[in-house]
C-alpha positions as CSV (number, residue, x, y, z in Angstrom):
1,M,-2.1,-15.7,-8.5
2,Q,0.8,-16.8,-10.4
3,P,3.8,-14.2,-9.9
4,K,3.6,-11.3,-12.8
5,T,6.1,-8.9,-13.9
6,I,6.2,-5.2,-14.2
7,I,8.6,-3.0,-16.2
8,T,9.5,0.0,-14.8
9,K,10.1,3.2,-16.5
10,S,13.9,2.9,-16.2
11,G,13.6,-0.7,-17.7
12,K,14.0,-2.8,-14.7
13,T,11.8,-6.1,-14.6
14,L,10.1,-6.6,-11.2
15,T,8.2,-9.7,-9.9
16,V,4.8,-9.3,-8.4
17,R,3.2,-12.0,-6.1
18,L,1.4,-12.7,-3.1
19,P,2.9,-12.4,0.2
20,E,4.4,-15.6,2.0
21,Q,5.3,-16.2,5.5
22,A,8.7,-16.9,4.4
23,D,9.0,-13.0,3.5
24,L,9.2,-12.2,6.9
25,D,13.0,-11.2,7.0
26,Q,12.4,-9.1,3.8
27,V,9.3,-7.2,5.3
28,L,11.1,-6.6,8.5
29,T,13.9,-5.0,6.7
30,Y,11.6,-3.3,4.3
31,I,9.3,-1.8,7.0
32,N,12.1,-0.7,9.3
33,D,13.9,0.9,6.4
34,L,11.0,3.1,5.7
35,I,10.4,4.1,9.5
36,A,14.0,5.0,9.6
37,E,13.5,7.4,6.3
38,D,10.6,9.0,8.4
39,T,8.7,8.7,5.1
40,Y,5.1,9.5,4.5
41,I,3.6,6.4,6.3
42,I,1.5,6.4,9.6
43,M,4.2,3.8,11.4
44,S,7.3,6.1,12.9
45,G,9.6,6.0,16.0
46,E,10.8,2.8,17.2
47,P,11.6,-0.1,14.7
48,V,9.3,-3.2,14.2
49,T,10.2,-6.2,15.9
50,E,10.2,-9.5,14.2
51,V,7.4,-10.7,16.6
52,E,5.3,-7.9,15.9
53,E,5.8,-8.3,12.1
54,K,5.2,-11.9,12.1
55,A,1.9,-11.3,13.8
56,Y,1.2,-8.6,11.2
57,L,2.0,-11.1,8.2
58,T,0.3,-14.0,9.7
59,S,-3.0,-11.8,10.1
60,L,-2.4,-10.5,6.6
61,L,-2.0,-13.8,5.0
62,N,-5.4,-15.0,6.9
63,E,-7.2,-12.0,5.4
64,I,-6.1,-12.8,1.9
65,N,-7.1,-16.5,2.6
66,Q,-10.8,-15.3,3.8
67,K,-11.0,-12.9,0.7
68,Q,-11.1,-9.9,2.9
69,T,-8.0,-8.3,1.6
70,V,-6.0,-8.2,-1.7
71,A,-2.2,-7.6,-1.4
72,F,1.0,-7.8,-3.4
73,Y,4.5,-7.8,-2.9
74,V,7.1,-6.4,-5.5
75,F,10.5,-7.7,-5.7
76,D,13.6,-6.9,-7.7
77,G,15.2,-10.2,-7.5
78,D,15.1,-11.2,-3.7
79,Q,14.7,-7.5,-2.5
80,L,11.3,-6.3,-1.6
81,V,10.8,-3.0,-3.1
82,A,7.0,-2.1,-2.8
83,N,4.0,-3.4,-1.6
84,G,0.2,-2.7,-1.4
85,Q,-3.2,-3.9,-0.2
86,I,-6.9,-3.1,-0.3
87,K,-8.6,-4.4,3.0
88,K,-12.5,-4.8,2.9
89,R,-14.5,-3.3,5.6
90,A,-17.0,-5.2,7.7
91,R,-20.6,-6.0,7.1
92,R,-22.6,-3.3,5.6
93,L,-19.4,-1.6,4.2
94,S,-18.0,-4.7,2.7
95,H,-18.0,-3.3,-0.8
96,I,-15.4,-0.5,0.4
97,G,-11.9,-1.5,0.5
98,D,-9.1,0.6,2.2
99,F,-6.0,1.0,0.1
100,G,-2.4,1.5,1.4
101,I,0.9,1.4,-0.6
102,T,4.7,1.9,-0.1
103,V,7.4,1.9,-2.4
104,A,11.1,1.8,-1.3
105,K,13.0,4.9,-1.9
106,E,15.2,4.0,-5.0
107,Y,12.0,2.7,-6.8
108,R,9.6,5.7,-6.5
109,Q,8.7,7.8,-9.5
110,D,9.8,4.9,-11.5
111,G,6.1,3.7,-12.5
112,V,6.2,0.9,-9.8
113,G,3.4,2.5,-7.5
114,S,0.9,3.2,-10.2
115,Q,1.5,-0.5,-11.8
116,L,0.9,-2.0,-8.2
117,M,-2.2,0.1,-7.7
118,E,-3.8,-0.8,-10.9
119,M,-3.2,-4.6,-10.2
120,L,-4.8,-4.3,-6.8
121,L,-7.7,-2.3,-8.0
122,E,-8.4,-5.2,-10.4
123,E,-7.9,-7.9,-8.0
124,A,-10.1,-6.1,-5.4
125,K,-13.0,-6.2,-7.8
126,K,-12.9,-10.0,-7.6
127,I,-13.6,-9.8,-3.7
128,G,-16.3,-7.6,-4.2
129,V,-14.8,-3.9,-3.6
130,K,-16.7,-1.4,-5.4
131,I,-15.2,1.6,-3.7
132,V,-11.8,2.1,-2.6
133,T,-10.6,5.0,0.0
134,L,-7.2,6.1,1.0
135,E,-5.5,8.6,3.1
136,V,-2.6,10.7,2.2
137,F,-0.6,13.3,4.0
138,S,-1.2,16.8,2.6
139,N,2.5,17.4,2.5
140,N,2.9,14.4,0.2
141,E,2.0,16.4,-3.1
142,R,3.6,13.7,-5.4
143,A,1.4,10.9,-4.1
144,C,-1.8,13.4,-4.2
145,H,-1.2,14.0,-7.9
146,V,-0.6,10.2,-8.6
147,Y,-3.9,9.3,-6.9
148,Q,-5.9,12.1,-8.9
149,K,-4.5,10.8,-11.7
150,M,-5.3,7.2,-10.9
151,G,-9.0,8.7,-10.4
152,F,-9.2,9.3,-6.8
153,T,-11.2,12.2,-5.5
154,E,-10.6,14.1,-2.4
155,F,-13.9,13.8,-0.1
156,G,-12.5,15.0,3.3
157,V,-9.8,16.3,5.2
158,L,-9.0,15.4,9.0
159,P,-7.2,19.1,10.0
160,K,-3.6,19.1,12.0
161,S,-4.2,15.2,12.4
162,V,-0.8,13.9,11.7
163,V,2.8,14.6,13.2
164,H,5.4,14.4,10.2
165,R,8.9,15.5,10.7
166,G,8.2,17.5,13.6
167,E,5.1,19.4,11.8
168,T,1.4,18.8,12.3
169,I,-0.4,18.5,9.0
170,N,-3.7,17.8,7.4
171,L,-4.5,13.9,6.4
172,I,-6.6,13.8,3.1
173,Q,-9.1,11.4,2.4
174,M,-9.9,10.0,-1.3
175,Y,-12.1,7.7,-3.1
176,K,-12.7,6.1,-6.2
177,K,-15.2,3.7,-7.7
178,N,-14.2,0.5,-8.6
179,D,-17.0,-1.0,-10.3
180,S,-16.4,-0.2,-13.9
């Protein structure tokens, strides 16, 4: 895929492209900033090491090459500001993809996540993903609203399953048909 641009609600022009091994330093800084923020992601606690992040990035690039995952990084100049992916499940479930997205604090509520999600959903169709699932913290009301607006429907709740900021909360499971 050739790099694409998106325009945020505030008028910023951002570049969307495939991940590259050369992104390692940016990705490491980005994920550790999210961990330090204690935002609505599963990763928490200790920062990720360069070795861990390099292994993750290598695995992600392999999955993209094997058409098992679609993933995009969003940059403002040289700064990574968002990322997302849809990863296919295996065998009889290979038509189902698991969705994940993060957006840097300064870029939230500016349309970055919604535009990135639309691009990922479209690209996932090309590798045979017909149903997309996601999990969202129940206390992340903004994300729940965005996902519903994007056509996702709640299909389950894992009660009291996530410890976030000292509170045990529900994990909401949602899905969207991706074949239209």
